[in-house]
N, C-alpha and C positions, 0 to 999 in steps of 0.2 A: 504493499500501499504507500502509495508517495505522500511526503510530506506537504504538496502545495496545496494552497488555499482554493476553494472554489467558493465563486458567488455569482448569483444570478442575477442578473442587470435588469432593471426595472425598464417596461416599456421593449424590451428585446424579444427576440424569438423564442423564449423561454428556453433557451440553451442554455446550459451551464457551463460556464468556458474558465478555464484555469487563470487565476491572477499573473501567470508569468507568461500567458500566452499574449503576444503585442499586435497592435492594429496594424496594417499595411505601413511601410515606412512612408513617413511624411517625404524623404528625399523624392522618391518617385512623383509625390504629388505637385512638388515644384517643378521638376522635370516637365511638367505639361503646362504649369500653369506660367512659368517664366517665358516661354516661347510666344504665348497669346500675350503678355504684356508689350513683349517687346513690339509684336506684330501692331497690336493696338496704338502704342506710341509712333511707331511708323507711319501709320495711316492718317493720324489725326495731327502730326505737329507741324503740316502746313497750314492748318486752320487757325492756329494761335499768329502767323503773320499777318492775317487779312485783317484791315483795319475797317471804319463803319462805313456802309455800304453810301447810304445816302438817299436810298431807295424809299424805307418806311423807318430807318432809326429816330429819325427826328421826332417823330410822333410817340414812337416806344420808349425811346432812351432820353435823347437829350433835353427832351419839350416835356417828359411827363413828370407832372407836379407829383403824382403818386409813389413815385419810387426816389424822390431826393432824401428819405430819413427811412433809416432801418429800424423799428420800436414796436412795440406791440399793437398798436393802434393800424399799423402798416400790414403786419401779420393778420391781425382779424380782418382786415381789407380783403386781402388778398384772398383768405381761404374761405371766407363765409359772406362774400358777396355773389350774388346773383345777375348776371349780366344778361341783359334784354338782347334779343336774338333778331 
């Protein structure tokens, strides 16, 4: 009989696992995530070089009095206001 402690993981499959058993190595997870992060960075980096377009930015950004201050009143207005369609 082995001395390893057994524990039942709540919400799990009901399978009793040894406390010495380890989950899949996190190194493998990072090997999958890192290329995706690099690809995302390469795809979106050119967008950082863009300036204001001038099409409708003045209406929504530079001349919009609603976004002048970031406070609780602004947050409430953004999330609780129903716009007319």
